[in-house]
N, C-alpha and C positions, 0 to 999 in steps of 0.2 A: 527859440522854439523849434526852428527848423533843424538845428543841431541835435536837439533831443529826439526829434522824430527820426532823424537819420541814424542816431545811435540805436534806437529800439528796432529800427528796420534792419540794421546790420546784425544786431543780436538775434533777431528772428531768422534772418538768413543763415547765420552761423548754426543756430539750433536746428534749422531744417537740414542743413548739410550734415551736421553731426548725427541727427536722427537717421538720415538716409544712409550714412556710412555705417552706423550701428546696425541698421536693418540689413544692409548688404552683407556685413560681416556675419550676422546671425544666420542669414540664408546660406551663406557659403559654408559656415561651420556645421549647420544642420545637414547640408548636402554631404559634407565630408563624413559626418557622424553616421548618417544613414548608409553611405557607401561602405564605411568601415564595418558597421554592424552586419550588413549583408554579406560581406566577405568572411567575417568570423562565423556567421551562421552557415554559410556555404561550406566552410572548412569542416564544421561539425557535422553537417549533412554528409560530406564525403566519407567521414569516418563511420558514421552510423550506417551508411549504405554499403559499406565494405569496399569502397573504392580506394582506401588507403590514403597515404599522405604524399603520394608522388607529385601532386600538383602544388604542394606547399613550397613557397620560396623562403627558405629559412636563412639564406645567405645575406639578405639585405638588413641594414640597421634601421628597421622601421618598427613601429609598434605592432603592426599586423604580423610581421615576421617573428617577433618575439612571442606573440600569442600562439602563432602556428607552431613554433618550436615547442612550447609547453604542451599544446594539443598532441603533437607528434609523440612526445615522451609519454604522455598519458595513454595514448593509443597503444604504444609498444608495451607498457606495463600491463594494460588491460588484456592485450593479446597473449602475453606471456602467462598471465594468471589463468586465462581461459584454457590455454594449452595444458598447463599443469593440472587444472581441474579435470580436463578430459582424459589426460594420461592416468590420473589417479582413479577416475571412474572406470577406465578400461582395466586397470590393474585389479581393482576390487572385483569386477566382473570375471576377470581371469582367475582370481583366487577362488571365487564361488564355484566357477566351472571346474577347477582342479579338485576342490574338496568334494564336489558332487561326484566327480568321476572316481575319486579314491574310495568314497563311501558306498558307491553303487554295488560293487561286486560282493563285499562281505555281507551287506544287508540282504542282497538277493539270495545269497547262499544260506543265510540264517533263516529267511522266510521259507525257502524250499525244503531244507532239512528239518525245520520245525514242523512243517506240514506233514512230512513223511513220518517223523517220529510220533506224531499225534494220531496217526492212522492205526486204529486197533487191529487191523488185519496184517500189519507189518510184523514179521518175526522178531523175536527179542534180539537175536544177533545183529540184524540190520538196524534195529532201534538203537542198540548200544553203539554201533558204528556212527549212526547219525548224531548221537549225543557227543561223541568224540570230535566229530567234524564241527558241530555247533560250538563246542568249547574253543576249538582252534580259531574259528571265525570271530568269536567274541573277543578272544585275546588279540587278534589282528586289529579289530575295531578299536579296542581299548588302547593299543599301542599307537594307532594312527591319531586318535583323539588327544592322547597325552603329548604326542610329538607336536601336534598343531597348537596345543596350549602353550608348550614351551616356546615354540616359534613366535606365537603372538605376543607373549610376555617379553621376550627378548626385543622384538621389533618396537614395542610400545614403551620400552625402558621401565616396565613394571618390576622386573627383576634386576636388582643391583648386584653386580659382581664385586665381591670383596677380595681384592688382591693383596697378597702377602708373599713373604719368602716361602717357597715350596721346593722340596728336594726333587731334582730331576729324576734320580734313580727311583725314588718312591712313587712318583707320579707315573712313570712308565710301567713299573711293576703292577700297579693297580689297574692300569688300562689294559695291559696284556693279560692279566689274570681274568679279566671279565670276558675274554673271547677264547680262552684256552679250551673250554669244554666244546664249543662249536667247532673249533679247529681240530680237536681230537676226533670228533665224529667224522670229519673228512680226511683224517690222517694227514693233516697239514702241520708241518713243523714251523713253530714260531721262534725265531732266533732274536734275542735282545742283546745288543752290544752297546753299553753305555760307558764310553771311555773315561768320562769324568763326572762325578756326582756334583754337578753345579747347582746353584740356587737360582730358581726362576722367580720372576715377579708375576704372579697370576692368581686366579681363583682356583683353588685345588679341585673343588667339586665339578665346576663347569668345564675346566680344562681337561679333566679326566673324561668327561662326556665327549668333548671335542675329539680327543684322541681315540676314544672307543668307537666313535662313528667312522673314523678312517679305517681303523683295524677291522671293524665289523664288515665294511665294504670289501676289504681285502680278502677276508674269509669267504664272504658270500659269493664273490665273483672269481674265486680261484678254484682250479680243478683238484680232484682227489690226489693226495700224495705230493702236493707241491710244497713250496717253502715261502714263508713271509719273514723278511728281515727288517728289524727295527734298529737303526743306528743313529748315533748322535754326533754332532760336530759343534764345538763351542766357537762362536765368532765374537767379534769385538762388542757388539750390542746385543745380538740375539744368540740363542742356541737353536741350531737346526736339527730337527728330528725327521729323518728319512724313513718312511714306511714303504717298503718295496714288496710287491707281490708278483706272482707268475701267472696272473689271471688273464681274462679275455682282452684286457686293454680297452682303450677308448679311441674311437675314430677321431682323426685329426680335426675334423670340422666341428666336433662336439666337445673338445677339451675345455673350451671356455664356458660351456653350457652346464657342465655337471654340478656346478655349485648353485645353479638356479633352483628356486623352489619347485618341487615336484617333477623335475626333469629326469627322464630315464630314456636311455637308448632303446630302440626297438628290439635289438638283438638280446637284451636282458629282460624283456617284458615278462617272460615266464618265471624269472627268478624273483623270489619273495623280496619285497621292498616297496617303498612309497616315494623315494626320491627327496627325502628331507634331510638325511644325515649330513652330507657335505655342506648343504645350505646352513644348517645349524652350526656346524664347525666354523664356517667362515664368519658367521655373525658373532660367535663367541670370541674368536681371535681378534676381530675388528675392535671389539669393546676392550680388549686387553692390549691394544696397540701392537698386536702380532699380525701375521698373515700366513697364507699358504701358497704353494706353487705345485703344479701338477705336470709331470712328464710321463708320457705314455706312448707305447708302441702297440698298435692293434694286433692282438694275438700273442703278444710277448710280455705283457704285464704292465704295471703302473707303479710309479714312485710319487707319493704325495709328501712334499716337504713342508713341515709345520715349523714356523719361526716364532719362538717365544722370547720375551724380553728377559735378559739376564738381571738378576737382583744385585749383583756386585761386579 
C-alpha cells in the first residue's frame, strides 16, 4: 500500500515538474515571440516613417535578419517604383507645359487676326492680309498637331515600322527632293554624293521622314547662298549618311539636347520650328536599330551622321 502511494506521489511530482517546465517554456517562447514581433513591427515602422533600413542588421543568420532583408528589398523596390512614378508624372507635366507653350502663339495669333478680319471697319486690303496670316497660322497649328500625333504614336508603338530592303540611292533622292524647293528659295545648293547604291534594311516611308527632318533643319538654319552636302559611306554593318550644312551650328553645351522633345536654342527662337524633327528622327532610327551622331561647331555648321543597317 505504501509503495503504491509512493508511486502515485512520484507520478504527481513528475507531472508537477513537467507542467512547471512546460509553463516555463511557454512563457519563455511567448516572451521571445513578443520580442520578435515587436522588432519586426519596429522595422516596418522605420520604413513607413521614412527612416530607411540603416538600423537593420542583415548580416546575422537569424530569422529577424532574414525578415529584415526581405523588408529592405521590398522598401528598395517600393522606393524605385515611387521614383519612377514621380519621374513619369514630371515628364507628363513637362510635355503638357511644352505643348501649351507651342500652341499658345499660333492660337493667340489666330484669335487676334480673326478679330481684326471680322471688324467691318477694316479695309479690304488689310482684311486680305489678315486672312493670309490666318491661313499661315492654321497651317503651323496643323503641322504642330500632326507632328505631335506622329510623336505620340511612335512612343506608344501604335505605328509599326515595316522594314524591308530599300535602295539607298532612291531613299536619298526622295528625301532631298522634298527640301529642294525650300533650299532654292534661299539659294542653297544641295549636293548629293552616293558612292554606292547599297540596300538598306528599313521602313522606306518613315526613314524618308527621318532624313527629311535632318535636311529640313539644315535648310532652316543655313544662310542664303550656302551649301548642304549629303554623302554616304558603306561600313561593315551600317551605311553612314553624313548631312553637312554651313549653318549657325550648335553650342557645345547643347549638342546632346537637340534630340530632346521640343528643345530649341535661344539663338534660333525666331526661326520657324517646334523642336520635334530631330526627336522624331532619333525615335525612328532607334526602332530600326540605327542611330545618329551630331558634330557641330558654333557658327561654322553641323554634320548629322545617320547610321542605317545594311540589308546585305
